Every structure is written in structure tokens, then in C-alpha cells.
DRENTORKOL-3810 file (N, C-alpha, C; in nm, 4 decimals):
REM DRENTORKOL-3810
@n.u->0.1222; n.v->-0.1260; n.w->0.0147; ca.u->0.0032; ca.v->-0.0065; ca.w->-0.0243; c.u->0.0686; c.v->0.1565; c.w->0.0549
@n.u->0.0719; n.v->0.2334; n.w->-0.0390; ca.u->0.1410; ca.v->0.3055; ca.w->-0.1475; c.u->0.0704; c.v->0.4455; c.w->-0.0190
@n.u->0.2076; n.v->0.5533; n.w->0.0756; ca.u->0.0835; ca.v->0.5902; ca.w->0.1933; c.u->0.1170; c.v->0.7120; c.w->0.0687
@n.u->0.1031; n.v->0.8167; n.w->0.2426; ca.u->0.1118; ca.v->0.9802; ca.w->0.1444; c.u->0.2926; c.v->1.0183; c.w->0.1469
@n.u->0.3320; n.v->0.9181; n.w->0.2503; ca.u->0.4335; ca.v->0.9764; ca.w->0.2627; c.u->0.5319; c.v->0.9105; c.w->0.1783
@n.u->0.4957; n.v->0.8061; n.w->0.1116; ca.u->0.5070; ca.v->0.6989; ca.w->-0.0414; c.u->0.5270; c.v->0.8447; c.w->-0.1152
@n.u->0.4650; n.v->0.8930; n.w->-0.1429; ca.u->0.3904; ca.v->0.9639; ca.w->-0.2505; c.u->0.4451; c.v->1.1038; c.w->-0.2578
@n.u->0.4880; n.v->1.1634; n.w->-0.1216; ca.u->0.6267; ca.v->1.2483; ca.w->-0.0950; c.u->0.7504; c.v->1.2548; c.w->-0.1734
@n.u->0.7346; n.v->1.1051; n.w->-0.1468; ca.u->0.9294; ca.v->1.0720; ca.w->-0.1561; c.u->0.8933; c.v->0.9955; c.w->-0.2749
@n.u->0.8176; n.v->0.9643; n.w->-0.4045; ca.u->0.8272; ca.v->0.9022; ca.w->-0.4879; c.u->0.7940; c.v->1.0598; c.w->-0.5752
@n.u->0.7549; n.v->1.1435; n.w->-0.6157; ca.u->0.7322; ca.v->1.2545; ca.w->-0.6644; c.u->0.8605; c.v->1.3187; c.w->-0.6713
@n.u->1.0200; n.v->1.3395; n.w->-0.5456; ca.u->1.1486; ca.v->1.3620; ca.w->-0.5818; c.u->1.2295; c.v->1.2580; c.w->-0.6973
@n.u->1.1452; n.v->1.1927; n.w->-0.6208; ca.u->1.1893; ca.v->1.0259; ca.w->-0.7683; c.u->1.1882; c.v->1.0839; c.w->-0.8577
@n.u->1.0625; n.v->1.1620; n.w->-0.8727; ca.u->1.0301; ca.v->1.2278; ca.w->-0.9950; c.u->1.1239; c.v->1.3460; c.w->-1.0827
@n.u->1.1446; n.v->1.4296; n.w->-0.9740; ca.u->1.1837; ca.v->1.5202; ca.w->-0.9710; c.u->1.3454; c.v->1.4718; c.w->-1.0515
@n.u->1.4283; n.v->1.3827; n.w->-1.0263; ca.u->1.5209; ca.v->1.3339; ca.w->-1.0210; c.u->1.4920; c.v->1.3245; c.w->-1.1781
@n.u->1.4006; n.v->1.2377; n.w->-1.2030; ca.u->1.3996; ca.v->1.2221; ca.w->-1.3654; c.u->1.4458; c.v->1.3014; c.w->-1.4433
@n.u->1.3472; n.v->1.4151; n.w->-1.4041; ca.u->1.3639; ca.v->1.5776; ca.w->-1.5090; c.u->1.4187; c.v->1.6732; c.w->-1.4418
@n.u->1.4838; n.v->1.6313; n.w->-1.3724; ca.u->1.6141; ca.v->1.6898; ca.w->-1.3903; c.u->1.7899; c.v->1.5958; c.w->-1.4561
@n.u->1.7193; n.v->1.5483; n.w->-1.4524; ca.u->1.8046; ca.v->1.4462; ca.w->-1.5414; c.u->1.7871; c.v->1.5048; c.w->-1.7163
@n.u->1.6835; n.v->1.4707; n.w->-1.7188; ca.u->1.6542; ca.v->1.5098; ca.w->-1.8649; c.u->1.7165; c.v->1.6676; c.w->-1.8870
@n.u->1.7126; n.v->1.7885; n.w->-1.7597; ca.u->1.7266; ca.v->1.9090; ca.w->-1.8139; c.u->1.8956; c.v->1.8461; c.w->-1.8672
@n.u->1.9710; n.v->1.8418; n.w->-1.7567; ca.u->2.1336; ca.v->1.7595; ca.w->-1.7891; c.u->2.1440; c.v->1.6647; c.w->-1.8949
@n.u->2.0425; n.v->1.6288; n.w->-2.0090; ca.u->2.0508; ca.v->1.6196; ca.w->-2.1248; c.u->2.0743; c.v->1.4148; c.w->-2.1327
@n.u->2.0197; n.v->1.3990; n.w->-1.9641; ca.u->2.0073; ca.v->1.2793; ca.w->-1.9495; c.u->1.8784; c.v->1.1417; c.w->-1.9708
@n.u->1.8252; n.v->1.0242; n.w->-2.0256; ca.u->1.7865; ca.v->0.9979; ca.w->-1.9788; c.u->1.6363; c.v->1.0194; c.w->-1.8942
@n.u->1.5477; n.v->1.0073; n.w->-1.9356; ca.u->1.3891; ca.v->1.0333; ca.w->-1.8456; c.u->1.4153; c.v->0.9478; c.w->-1.6744
@n.u->1.5078; n.v->0.9313; n.w->-1.5991; ca.u->1.4747; ca.v->0.7849; ca.w->-1.5117; c.u->1.5443; c.v->0.8383; c.w->-1.4014
@n.u->1.4846; n.v->0.8441; n.w->-1.2976; ca.u->1.5481; ca.v->0.9208; ca.w->-1.1817; c.u->1.5308; c.v->0.7755; c.w->-1.0614
@n.u->1.6022; n.v->0.8252; n.w->-0.9217; ca.u->1.5946; ca.v->0.6837; ca.w->-0.8204; c.u->1.5812; c.v->0.7006; c.w->-0.6860
@n.u->1.5774; n.v->0.6952; n.w->-0.5783; ca.u->1.6434; ca.v->0.7116; ca.w->-0.5041; c.u->1.6298; c.v->0.6394; c.w->-0.3398
@n.u->1.7713; n.v->0.5692; n.w->-0.2598; ca.u->1.6405; ca.v->0.5745; ca.w->-0.1438; c.u->1.6442; c.v->0.6383; c.w->0.0331
@n.u->1.5557; n.v->0.5801; n.w->0.0484; ca.u->1.5340; ca.v->0.6513; ca.w->0.1449; c.u->1.5243; c.v->0.4754; c.w->0.3342
@n.u->1.5121; n.v->0.5986; n.w->0.4024; ca.u->1.5152; ca.v->0.4456; ca.w->0.5134; c.u->1.4144; c.v->0.5109; c.w->0.5637
@n.u->1.3753; n.v->0.4219; n.w->0.6614; ca.u->1.2805; ca.v->0.3896; ca.w->0.7082; c.u->1.1712; c.v->0.5118; c.w->0.7734
@n.u->1.3037; n.v->0.6491; n.w->0.8538; ca.u->1.2193; ca.v->0.7282; ca.w->0.8774; c.u->1.2049; c.v->0.8492; c.w->0.8029
@n.u->1.1987; n.v->0.8051; n.w->0.6260; ca.u->1.1881; ca.v->0.9045; ca.w->0.5731; c.u->1.3598; c.v->0.9900; c.w->0.4822
@n.u->1.4429; n.v->0.9670; n.w->0.5775; ca.u->1.6096; ca.v->1.0087; ca.w->0.5828; c.u->1.6141; c.v->1.0307; c.w->0.4411
@n.u->1.6727; n.v->1.0765; n.w->0.2958; ca.u->1.6881; ca.v->1.0387; ca.w->0.1865; c.u->1.8126; c.v->0.9803; c.w->0.2333
@n.u->1.8643; n.v->0.8547; n.w->0.1585; ca.u->2.0133; ca.v->0.8624; ca.w->0.1859; c.u->2.1449; c.v->0.8421; c.w->0.0713
@n.u->2.0517; n.v->0.8199; n.w->-0.0769; ca.u->2.1258; ca.v->0.8746; ca.w->-0.1760; c.u->2.0674; c.v->0.8208; c.w->-0.3131
@n.u->2.0892; n.v->0.9003; n.w->-0.4093; ca.u->1.9648; ca.v->1.0029; ca.w->-0.5515; c.u->2.0546; c.v->0.9458; c.w->-0.6609
@n.u->1.9467; n.v->0.8875; n.w->-0.7465; ca.u->2.0649; ca.v->0.9100; ca.w->-0.8722; c.u->1.9620; c.v->0.9077; c.w->-1.0556
@n.u->2.0380; n.v->0.9282; n.w->-1.1332; ca.u->1.9596; ca.v->0.9069; ca.w->-1.2070; c.u->2.0196; c.v->0.8404; c.w->-1.3050
@n.u->1.9476; n.v->0.8083; n.w->-1.4257; ca.u->2.0341; ca.v->0.7618; ca.w->-1.5947; c.u->2.1108; c.v->0.7812; c.w->-1.6201
@n.u->2.2533; n.v->0.7457; n.w->-1.6367; ca.u->2.3059; ca.v->0.7987; ca.w->-1.7838; c.u->2.4094; c.v->0.7435; c.w->-1.8828
@n.u->2.3094; n.v->0.6503; n.w->-1.8821; ca.u->2.3503; ca.v->0.5565; ca.w->-1.9953; c.u->2.4492; c.v->0.6246; c.w->-2.1255
@n.u->2.3965; n.v->0.6931; n.w->-2.1964; ca.u->2.3845; ca.v->0.7756; ca.w->-2.2734; c.u->2.5250; c.v->0.8439; c.w->-2.2542
@n.u->2.5933; n.v->0.8944; n.w->-2.1946; ca.u->2.6468; ca.v->1.0208; ca.w->-2.0812; c.u->2.7275; c.v->0.8909; c.w->-2.0977
@n.u->2.7723; n.v->0.7575; n.w->-1.9567; ca.u->2.8526; ca.v->0.7061; ca.w->-1.9092; c.u->2.9063; c.v->0.6169; c.w->-2.0784
@n.u->2.7762; n.v->0.5655; n.w->-2.1382; ca.u->2.8508; ca.v->0.4785; ca.w->-2.2797; c.u->2.8479; c.v->0.3342; c.w->-2.2212
@n.u->2.7481; n.v->0.2933; n.w->-2.1088; ca.u->2.7783; ca.v->0.1850; ca.w->-2.0312; c.u->2.5923; c.v->0.1506; c.w->-2.0188
@n.u->2.6101; n.v->0.0351; n.w->-2.0860; ca.u->2.4026; ca.v->0.0289; ca.w->-2.0735; c.u->2.3912; c.v->0.0525; c.w->-1.9308
@n.u->2.4851; n.v->-0.0421; n.w->-1.8382; ca.u->2.4247; ca.v->-0.0249; ca.w->-1.7109; c.u->2.4324; c.v->0.0804; c.w->-1.6133
@n.u->2.3885; n.v->0.1967; n.w->-1.6750; ca.u->2.4012; ca.v->0.2771; ca.w->-1.5878; c.u->2.2822; c.v->0.3310; c.w->-1.5647
@n.u->2.1176; n.v->0.3110; n.w->-1.5388; ca.u->2.0084; ca.v->0.3167; ca.w->-1.4818; c.u->2.0200; c.v->0.3497; c.w->-1.2874
@n.u->1.9710; n.v->0.3981; n.w->-1.2978; ca.u->1.9658; ca.v->0.4631; ca.w->-1.1633; c.u->1.9679; c.v->0.3735; c.w->-1.0582
@n.u->1.8384; n.v->0.2182; n.w->-1.0427; ca.u->1.8365; ca.v->0.1313; ca.w->-0.9475; c.u->1.9141; c.v->0.0490; c.w->-0.9597
@n.u->2.0155; n.v->0.0131; n.w->-1.0541; ca.u->2.1388; ca.v->-0.0465; ca.w->-1.0482; c.u->2.2230; c.v->0.0256; c.w->-0.9925
@n.u->2.2803; n.v->0.0882; n.w->-1.0201; ca.u->2.3977; ca.v->0.2714; ca.w->-0.9400; c.u->2.3089; c.v->0.2349; c.w->-0.7960
@n.u->2.1896; n.v->0.2281; n.w->-0.7753; ca.u->2.1895; ca.v->0.2513; ca.w->-0.5808; c.u->2.1275; c.v->0.1026; c.w->-0.5468
@n.u->2.1225; n.v->-0.0142; n.w->-0.5955; ca.u->2.1100; ca.v->-0.1056; ca.w->-0.5386; c.u->2.3130; c.v->-0.1610; c.w->-0.4963
@n.u->2.3675; n.v->-0.1831; n.w->-0.6132; ca.u->2.5073; ca.v->-0.1560; ca.w->-0.5922; c.u->2.5432; c.v->-0.0348; c.w->-0.4524
@n.u->2.5451; n.v->0.0480; n.w->-0.4225; ca.u->2.5536; ca.v->0.1448; ca.w->-0.3615; c.u->2.5040; c.v->0.0873; c.w->-0.2376
@n.u->2.4458; n.v->0.0299; n.w->-0.2007; ca.u->2.3498; ca.v->-0.0412; ca.w->-0.0944; c.u->2.3949; c.v->-0.1332; c.w->-0.0345
@n.u->2.4589; n.v->-0.2164; n.w->-0.1856; ca.u->2.5459; ca.v->-0.3886; ca.w->-0.1154; c.u->2.6309; c.v->-0.3117; c.w->-0.0803
@n.u->2.6779; n.v->-0.1919; n.w->-0.0687; ca.u->2.8884; ca.v->-0.1768; ca.w->-0.0191; c.u->2.8590; c.v->-0.1079; c.w->0.0890
@n.u->2.7411; n.v->-0.0397; n.w->0.1026; ca.u->2.7186; ca.v->0.1149; ca.w->0.2175; c.u->2.6752; c.v->0.0126; c.w->0.3359
@n.u->2.5201; n.v->-0.1179; n.w->0.2898; ca.u->2.4211; ca.v->-0.1541; ca.w->0.4166; c.u->2.5163; c.v->-0.2531; c.w->0.4958
@n.u->2.4614; n.v->-0.2674; n.w->0.5530; ca.u->2.4610; ca.v->-0.4022; ca.w->0.6540; c.u->2.3344; c.v->-0.4458; c.w->0.5617
@n.u->2.3018; n.v->-0.6015; n.w->0.5560; ca.u->2.1969; ca.v->-0.6763; ca.w->0.5259; c.u->2.0534; c.v->-0.6452; c.w->0.6688
@n.u->2.0977; n.v->-0.5992; n.w->0.7613; ca.u->1.9206; ca.v->-0.5607; ca.w->0.8240; c.u->1.9394; c.v->-0.4031; c.w->0.7683
@n.u->2.0417; n.v->-0.3190; n.w->0.7753; ca.u->1.9868; ca.v->-0.2010; ca.w->0.7836; c.u->1.9236; c.v->-0.1850; c.w->0.5591
@n.u->1.9964; n.v->-0.2894; n.w->0.4634; ca.u->1.9251; ca.v->-0.2795; ca.w->0.4021; c.u->1.8128; c.v->-0.3650; c.w->0.3409
@n.u->1.7570; n.v->-0.4215; n.w->0.4138; ca.u->1.6351; ca.v->-0.4500; ca.w->0.4389; c.u->1.5150; c.v->-0.3516; c.w->0.4503
@n.u->1.5486; n.v->-0.2374; n.w->0.5623; ca.u->1.4951; ca.v->-0.1121; ca.w->0.5636; c.u->1.4617; c.v->-0.0823; c.w->0.5378
@n.u->1.5149; n.v->-0.0401; n.w->0.3716; ca.u->1.5478; ca.v->0.0549; ca.w->0.2911; c.u->1.4797; c.v->0.0278; c.w->0.1868
@n.u->1.4191; n.v->0.1597; n.w->0.1334; ca.u->1.2962; ca.v->0.1957; ca.w->0.0338; c.u->1.3590; c.v->0.2284; c.w->-0.1168
@n.u->1.3536; n.v->0.1498; n.w->-0.2358; ca.u->1.4183; ca.v->0.2432; ca.w->-0.3445; c.u->1.2284; c.v->0.3221; c.w->-0.4227
@n.u->1.2722; n.v->0.4109; n.w->-0.3890; ca.u->1.1460; ca.v->0.5203; ca.w->-0.4895; c.u->1.2267; c.v->0.5660; c.w->-0.6242
@n.u->1.1221; n.v->0.4993; n.w->-0.7148; ca.u->1.2015; ca.v->0.5147; ca.w->-0.8183; c.u->1.0810; c.v->0.5500; c.w->-0.9495
@n.u->1.1025; n.v->0.6508; n.w->-1.0957; ca.u->1.0074; ca.v->0.7352; ca.w->-1.1400; c.u->0.9744; c.v->0.5936; c.w->-1.2704
@n.u->0.9827; n.v->0.5256; n.w->-1.2341; ca.u->0.9578; ca.v->0.3349; ca.w->-1.3956; c.u->0.9894; c.v->0.2513; c.w->-1.2637
@n.u->0.9137; n.v->0.1341; n.w->-1.2762; ca.u->0.9199; ca.v->-0.0335; ca.w->-1.2429; c.u->1.0717; c.v->-0.0218; c.w->-1.3380
@n.u->1.1004; n.v->-0.1112; n.w->-1.2048; ca.u->1.2603; ca.v->-0.0974; ca.w->-1.2481; c.u->1.2531; c.v->-0.2615; c.w->-1.3554
@n.u->1.4083; n.v->-0.2203; n.w->-1.4507; ca.u->1.3727; ca.v->-0.3059; ca.w->-1.5853; c.u->1.4376; c.v->-0.4611; c.w->-1.5439
@n.u->1.4424; n.v->-0.5447; n.w->-1.6003; ca.u->1.4902; ca.v->-0.6962; ca.w->-1.4971; c.u->1.6216; c.v->-0.7075; c.w->-1.5017
@n.u->1.7064; n.v->-0.6368; n.w->-1.5818; ca.u->1.7919; ca.v->-0.6545; ca.w->-1.4686; c.u->1.8075; c.v->-0.5609; c.w->-1.3384
@n.u->1.7784; n.v->-0.4306; n.w->-1.3512; ca.u->1.7459; ca.v->-0.3716; ca.w->-1.2031; c.u->1.7031; c.v->-0.4573; c.w->-1.1266
@n.u->1.6055; n.v->-0.5829; n.w->-1.1292; ca.u->1.5055; ca.v->-0.6398; ca.w->-1.0935; c.u->1.6331; c.v->-0.6760; c.w->-1.0419
@n.u->1.6698; n.v->-0.7902; n.w->-1.0756; ca.u->1.8400; ca.v->-0.8864; ca.w->-1.0340; c.u->1.8842; c.v->-0.8116; c.w->-0.9491
@n.u->1.9508; n.v->-0.7202; n.w->-0.9293; ca.u->2.0764; ca.v->-0.6299; ca.w->-0.8487; c.u->1.9586; c.v->-0.6052; c.w->-0.7424
@n.u->1.8542; n.v->-0.5135; n.w->-0.7389; ca.u->1.7502; ca.v->-0.5077; ca.w->-0.6438; c.u->1.7457; c.v->-0.5968; c.w->-0.5215
@n.u->1.7407; n.v->-0.7642; n.w->-0.6142; ca.u->1.7191; ca.v->-0.8615; ca.w->-0.5476; c.u->1.8581; c.v->-0.9389; c.w->-0.4672
@n.u->1.9670; n.v->-0.8682; n.w->-0.5091; ca.u->2.1036; ca.v->-0.8801; ca.w->-0.4762; c.u->2.1562; c.v->-0.8345; c.w->-0.3077
@n.u->2.0918; n.v->-0.6978; n.w->-0.3694; ca.u->2.1322; ca.v->-0.5711; ca.w->-0.2643; c.u->2.0699; c.v->-0.5804; c.w->-0.1447
@n.u->1.9810; n.v->-0.6736; n.w->-0.1276; ca.u->1.8420; ca.v->-0.7313; ca.w->-0.0192; c.u->1.7868; c.v->-0.5659; c.w->0.0068
@n.u->1.7566; n.v->-0.4505; n.w->-0.0627; ca.u->1.7063; ca.v->-0.3743; ca.w->-0.0535; c.u->1.4937; c.v->-0.3950; c.w->-0.0146
@n.u->1.4395; n.v->-0.4254; n.w->0.1048; ca.u->1.3711; ca.v->-0.4283; ca.w->0.1905; c.u->1.2390; c.v->-0.4074; c.w->0.0616
@n.u->1.1882; n.v->-0.2916; n.w->-0.0473; ca.u->1.0666; ca.v->-0.2796; ca.w->-0.1003; c.u->1.1924; c.v->-0.1277; c.w->-0.1777
@n.u->1.0319; n.v->-0.1941; n.w->-0.2946; ca.u->1.0277; ca.v->-0.0674; ca.w->-0.4033; c.u->0.8969; c.v->0.0321; c.w->-0.4752
@n.u->0.9309; n.v->0.1054; n.w->-0.4329; ca.u->0.7783; ca.v->0.1333; ca.w->-0.4797; c.u->0.8072; c.v->0.2542; c.w->-0.6123
@n.u->0.7308; n.v->0.2126; n.w->-0.7392; ca.u->0.7455; ca.v->0.3418; ca.w->-0.8568; c.u->0.6378; c.v->0.3897; c.w->-0.8999
@n.u->0.6521; n.v->0.4796; n.w->-0.9628; ca.u->0.5338; ca.v->0.5929; ca.w->-1.0709; c.u->0.4860; c.v->0.5760; c.w->-1.1761
@n.u->0.6144; n.v->0.4635; n.w->-1.2933; ca.u->0.5245; ca.v->0.4112; ca.w->-1.3793; c.u->0.5315; c.v->0.2363; c.w->-1.4030
@n.u->0.4701; n.v->0.2110; n.w->-1.4433; ca.u->0.4706; ca.v->0.1009; ca.w->-1.4734; c.u->0.5304; c.v->0.0324; c.w->-1.6034
@n.u->0.5598; n.v->-0.0163; n.w->-1.6269; ca.u->0.6635; ca.v->-0.1181; ca.w->-1.7485; c.u->0.5831; c.v->-0.0926; c.w->-1.8436
@n.u->0.4414; n.v->-0.1098; n.w->-1.9412; ca.u->0.3502; ca.v->-0.1520; ca.w->-2.0219; c.u->0.2958; c.v->0.0099; c.w->-2.0559
@n.u->0.3137; n.v->0.1109; n.w->-1.9235; ca.u->0.2624; ca.v->0.2861; ca.w->-1.9134; c.u->0.3990; c.v->0.3088; c.w->-2.0142
@n.u->0.5144; n.v->0.2923; n.w->-2.0036; ca.u->0.6006; ca.v->0.3577; ca.w->-1.9997; c.u->0.6348; c.v->0.3127; c.w->-2.1728
@n.u->0.6367; n.v->0.1555; n.w->-2.1688; ca.u->0.6160; ca.v->0.1377; ca.w->-2.3477; c.u->0.4897; c.v->0.2555; c.w->-2.3815
@n.u->0.3983; n.v->0.2669; n.w->-2.3493; ca.u->0.2577; ca.v->0.2833; ca.w->-2.4131; c.u->0.3363; c.v->0.4499; c.w->-2.4606
@n.u->0.4211; n.v->0.5139; n.w->-2.3523; ca.u->0.4604; ca.v->0.7199; ca.w->-2.3991; c.u->0.5838; c.v->0.6526; c.w->-2.4242
@n.u->0.6324; n.v->0.5402; n.w->-2.4400; ca.u->0.8017; ca.v->0.5101; ca.w->-2.5577; c.u->0.7718; c.v->0.3908; c.w->-2.6332
@n.u->0.7397; n.v->0.3311; n.w->-2.7588; ca.u->0.7553; ca.v->0.1975; ca.w->-2.7763; c.u->0.8705; c.v->0.1694; c.w->-2.7705
@n.u->0.9483; n.v->0.2289; n.w->-2.7581; ca.u->1.0726; ca.v->0.1905; ca.w->-2.8407; c.u->1.1354; c.v->0.1571; c.w->-2.6989
@n.u->1.0213; n.v->0.1775; n.w->-2.5545; ca.u->1.1371; ca.v->0.1364; ca.w->-2.4359; c.u->1.0634; c.v->-0.0773; c.w->-2.4288
@n.u->0.9993; n.v->-0.1394; n.w->-2.5015; ca.u->0.9710; ca.v->-0.2308; ca.w->-2.4741; c.u->1.0095; c.v->-0.3181; c.w->-2.6282
@n.u->1.1089; n.v->-0.2559; n.w->-2.7079; ca.u->1.1129; ca.v->-0.3624; ca.w->-2.8304; c.u->1.2971; c.v->-0.4065; c.w->-2.7951
@n.u->1.2981; n.v->-0.5218; n.w->-2.6745; ca.u->1.3876; ca.v->-0.5686; ca.w->-2.6653; c.u->1.3970; c.v->-0.7417; c.w->-2.6992
@n.u->1.4825; n.v->-0.7688; n.w->-2.7736; ca.u->1.4938; ca.v->-0.9108; ca.w->-2.8650; c.u->1.5092; c.v->-1.0230; c.w->-2.7228
@n.u->1.4820; n.v->-1.1442; n.w->-2.7880; ca.u->1.5156; ca.v->-1.2008; ca.w->-2.6706; c.u->1.6397; c.v->-1.2961; c.w->-2.6648
@n.u->1.6913; n.v->-1.2693; n.w->-2.5623; ca.u->1.8180; ca.v->-1.3904; ca.w->-2.6608; c.u->1.8120; c.v->-1.5312; c.w->-2.6312
@n.u->1.8659; n.v->-1.6177; n.w->-2.6754; ca.u->1.8311; ca.v->-1.7610; ca.w->-2.6865; c.u->2.0100; c.v->-1.7990; c.w->-2.5717
@n.u->1.9038; n.v->-1.8648; n.w->-2.5084; ca.u->2.0394; ca.v->-1.9623; ca.w->-2.4216; c.u->2.0094; c.v->-2.1365; c.w->-2.4043
@n.u->2.1219; n.v->-2.1637; n.w->-2.4108; ca.u->2.1494; ca.v->-2.2679; ca.w->-2.4149; c.u->2.2538; c.v->-2.3446; c.w->-2.3016
@n.u->2.1857; n.v->-2.4490; n.w->-2.2341; ca.u->2.2197; ca.v->-2.5527; ca.w->-2.1121; c.u->2.0927; c.v->-2.6189; c.w->-2.0316
@n.u->2.1187; n.v->-2.6835; n.w->-1.9401; ca.u->2.3200; ca.v->-2.6106; ca.w->-1.8516; c.u->2.3617; c.v->-2.7718; c.w->-1.9939
@n.u->2.5265; n.v->-2.7744; n.w->-1.9819; ca.u->2.5909; ca.v->-2.8171; ca.w->-1.9682; c.u->2.7014; c.v->-2.8659; c.w->-1.9612
@n.u->2.8123; n.v->-2.9990; n.w->-1.9614; ca.u->2.9381; ca.v->-2.9824; ca.w->-1.8860; c.u->2.9376; c.v->-3.0004; c.w->-1.7152
@n.u->2.8149; n.v->-3.0504; n.w->-1.7236; ca.u->2.8064; ca.v->-3.0051; ca.w->-1.5528; c.u->2.9054; c.v->-3.0686; c.w->-1.4132
@n.u->3.0376; n.v->-3.1781; n.w->-1.5384; ca.u->3.0854; ca.v->-3.1919; ca.w->-1.4705; c.u->3.1993; c.v->-3.1430; c.w->-1.3952
@n.u->3.2496; n.v->-3.0723; n.w->-1.4940; ca.u->3.3935; ca.v->-2.9312; ca.w->-1.6010; c.u->3.3474; c.v->-2.8304; c.w->-1.4557
@n.u->3.2088; n.v->-2.7794; n.w->-1.4930; ca.u->3.1550; ca.v->-2.7013; ca.w->-1.4780; c.u->3.1355; c.v->-2.7010; c.w->-1.2587
@n.u->3.1383; n.v->-2.8002; n.w->-1.2213; ca.u->3.0670; ca.v->-2.7985; ca.w->-1.0963; c.u->3.2303; c.v->-2.7572; c.w->-1.0299
@n.u->3.3386; n.v->-2.8091; n.w->-1.0552; ca.u->3.4759; ca.v->-2.7741; ca.w->-1.0046; c.u->3.5306; c.v->-2.7029; c.w->-0.9230
@n.u->3.5387; n.v->-2.5712; n.w->-1.0276; ca.u->3.5013; ca.v->-2.3798; ca.w->-0.9538; c.u->3.3977; c.v->-2.3478; c.w->-0.8537
@n.u->3.3414; n.v->-2.4167; n.w->-0.8187; ca.u->3.2025; ca.v->-2.3571; ca.w->-0.7722; c.u->3.2163; c.v->-2.4513; c.w->-0.6032
@n.u->3.2170; n.v->-2.6175; n.w->-0.6329; ca.u->3.2543; ca.v->-2.6041; ca.w->-0.5216; c.u->3.3635; c.v->-2.6180; c.w->-0.4086
@n.u->3.4803; n.v->-2.5546; n.w->-0.5319; ca.u->3.6388; ca.v->-2.5535; ca.w->-0.5116; c.u->3.6037; c.v->-2.4170; c.w->-0.3886
@n.u->3.5632; n.v->-2.3152; n.w->-0.4719; ca.u->3.4949; ca.v->-2.1923; ca.w->-0.3968; c.u->3.3782; c.v->-2.2106; c.w->-0.3002
@n.u->3.2991; n.v->-2.2690; n.w->-0.2579; ca.u->3.2206; ca.v->-2.3262; ca.w->-0.1775; c.u->3.2270; c.v->-2.3819; c.w->-0.1090
@n.u->3.2967; n.v->-2.5145; n.w->-0.0805; ca.u->3.3527; ca.v->-2.5735; ca.w->-0.0170; c.u->3.4939; c.v->-2.5873; c.w->0.0103
@n.u->3.5576; n.v->-2.5612; n.w->-0.0350; ca.u->3.7158; ca.v->-2.5643; ca.w->-0.0314; c.u->3.7180; c.v->-2.6933; c.w->-0.1202
@n.u->3.6735; n.v->-2.7734; n.w->-0.1833; ca.u->3.7310; ca.v->-2.9165; ca.w->-0.2195; c.u->3.7475; c.v->-2.8774; c.w->-0.3534
END
């Protein structure tokens, strides 16, 4: 359930997205807030500026949280973001331990506003294969064997 306090912080994330456009960057902004509403960090999309396909604000903040916050602290943090995180960012958010995400636009709404946003091809995957060989470094790392 989205509260009035959530809406205030979500508006800040949308403002970060608007400021990104003013700087010539893509219109996506995010922030992390502690349970008391204190903003811990903000970021916007710099994919074009950095020539880095991973420079999404959600991914930047997930990295920051994983580096800076203890696991218990990360779980109490909420990310507020102008658009629903993509699959890449969603995976990073799960791994970072961030406890909650609140977003303004759903992916379907973004695609309706900008059809190119949904034009990602499916990458073919084949596997599993070579289990006996591939398990060796895994077991060595995790089990010392």
C-alpha cells in the first residue's frame, strides 16, 4: 500500500528524472530512503553520457546499498523510482537486499509513452551443459574441495 509519505518521496524520484532530462540524460530517477524517510542516496540514468548500458539509477543505487549498508539496514530501505525497474535492475535489487521498491510508472505505461522502451529482443540460451567440469570451481570456492 502506497502512503502519503511514499507519494512525497516518489515525487522526489520523478523530480530527479526531470532534472536528468535538463542535464541531457534519459528521464529516469531513483532514490533510497531509510524507514524514517531520510533520503540516503539519489541517482539518475546516465546510460548515454557514460556509454554504459548498466548505468540505470536503480542499478547504481543497488550497488551503493550492497557496498554501504549492512544487510539488516538494507532490508529496511525503500527505493523510490520514476519507472518500474527493468529485469537487469530487478535482479540487482534482489541481490542488494533492499526491502521495498515503489515506482511511479509501470513498464506497460512506459512502453505506451515510448514504444521503443519495449523493443528488447529475446536472447537465446542453451544449457545446462558440462556439469562435471563446471561444478569444479563452484565446489572449490564454496566447499574448499
